[in-house]
C-alpha positions as CSV (number, residue, x, y, z in Angstrom):
1,M,130.9,223.4,36.5
2,Q,132.9,222.6,33.4
3,D,131.3,221.2,30.5
4,Y,132.4,217.8,29.4
5,T,131.0,215.1,26.4
6,E,128.7,212.4,27.6
7,I,129.0,209.4,25.3
8,L,125.8,207.2,25.1
9,M,125.5,203.7,23.4
10,G,123.6,200.6,23.4
11,K,121.9,197.9,21.2
12,V,118.3,198.5,20.2
13,V,116.5,195.3,19.6
14,R,112.7,194.3,19.3
15,R,111.0,193.4,22.4
16,E,109.6,190.2,21.0
17,G,112.5,187.8,20.3
18,G,115.4,190.2,20.9
19,A,116.5,190.6,17.4
20,A,118.7,193.2,16.6
21,I,117.4,196.4,14.3
22,S,119.7,197.3,11.9
23,G,119.6,200.7,10.2
24,A,117.3,202.3,12.6
25,T,116.8,206.1,13.1
26,V,117.7,206.7,17.1
27,E,116.3,209.9,18.4
28,V,118.1,210.5,22.4
29,Y,115.9,212.6,24.6
30,D,116.2,213.6,28.1
31,K,113.0,213.3,29.7
32,D,112.0,216.4,32.0
33,L,108.5,217.3,33.8
34,L,107.6,219.8,31.3
35,S,109.0,218.8,28.1
36,S,111.9,216.5,26.9
37,A,115.0,217.9,25.5
38,H,116.7,216.3,22.5
39,L,120.0,215.1,22.6
40,G,120.6,214.3,19.1
41,T,120.2,211.6,15.9
42,T,122.2,208.2,14.9
43,H,121.7,205.1,13.4
44,T,122.2,201.6,14.2
45,D,124.8,199.9,12.5
46,E,124.2,196.4,11.3
47,E,124.3,194.7,14.5
48,G,121.6,197.1,16.1
49,R,124.5,199.3,17.9
50,F,124.4,203.2,18.5
51,R,126.7,205.5,19.7
52,L,125.9,209.3,19.9
53,A,127.6,212.0,21.8
54,F,126.3,215.3,23.3
55,L,127.7,218.1,26.1
56,W,126.7,217.9,29.7
57,S,125.1,221.3,29.1
58,D,122.7,220.3,26.7
59,Y,120.5,218.5,29.5
60,H,121.8,220.6,32.2
61,T,119.8,223.6,31.8
62,S,118.9,224.5,35.3
63,I,120.2,224.3,38.8
64,F,117.3,221.5,39.6
65,E,118.5,219.6,36.6
66,G,120.5,216.5,38.0
67,R,121.7,213.3,35.8
68,P,119.8,212.8,32.0
69,D,116.4,210.8,32.1
70,I,117.2,209.2,29.0
71,F,114.6,207.8,26.4
72,L,115.3,206.7,22.9
73,K,112.5,207.0,20.2
74,V,113.5,204.5,17.1
75,T,112.4,204.4,13.6
76,D,112.2,200.8,12.2
77,P,114.1,201.2,8.6
78,G,111.5,198.4,7.3
79,S,108.1,199.6,8.5
80,G,108.7,203.1,9.3
81,K,107.2,202.7,12.8
82,A,108.4,204.8,15.5
83,M,108.7,203.2,19.0
84,K,109.9,204.2,22.1
85,S,112.1,202.8,25.0
86,S,111.4,203.0,28.6
87,V,113.4,205.7,30.2
88,F,116.3,205.2,31.7
89,S,116.6,207.4,34.9
90,E,119.3,209.1,36.3
91,L,121.7,207.7,34.3
92,K,125.5,207.6,35.4
93,G,128.5,206.9,33.8
94,L,132.3,206.8,33.9
95,L,134.2,209.5,33.6
96,D,137.6,209.4,31.7
97,A,140.6,211.5,32.2
98,E,139.8,213.3,29.2
99,D,136.4,214.6,31.2
100,I,134.3,212.3,28.3
101,E,131.8,210.2,30.2
102,T,130.5,207.0,28.5
103,M,127.0,205.4,29.4
104,D,126.5,202.0,28.1
105,L,122.4,201.1,27.9
106,G,123.1,197.4,26.9
107,E,120.3,196.1,25.4
108,V,117.3,198.3,24.5
109,P,114.3,196.6,23.7
110,V,111.3,198.8,21.5
111,G,108.4,197.6,19.6
């Protein structure tokens, strides 16, 4: 299969109260049975939003790999505390004419 770009986006919010976490470090992983592949790192903006691009081949390393099972590790800039999100299983998005697939997680609660 031809390689293509995946774009993951969302908004990181606190589980308690739902406030956006601005300036946080967001590490994106694909959870697999034996290990988790790091797909990239980005930061949230002042509204808690993030965007990260990676390639299909970054997580599709075997014939047994389907869609990515994404989870986030978020580091709060104020406390330095690292928090994990739930796993978004078999994530699918919209593929456009330029072979770019966009996956929007919406609000991602952590903490």
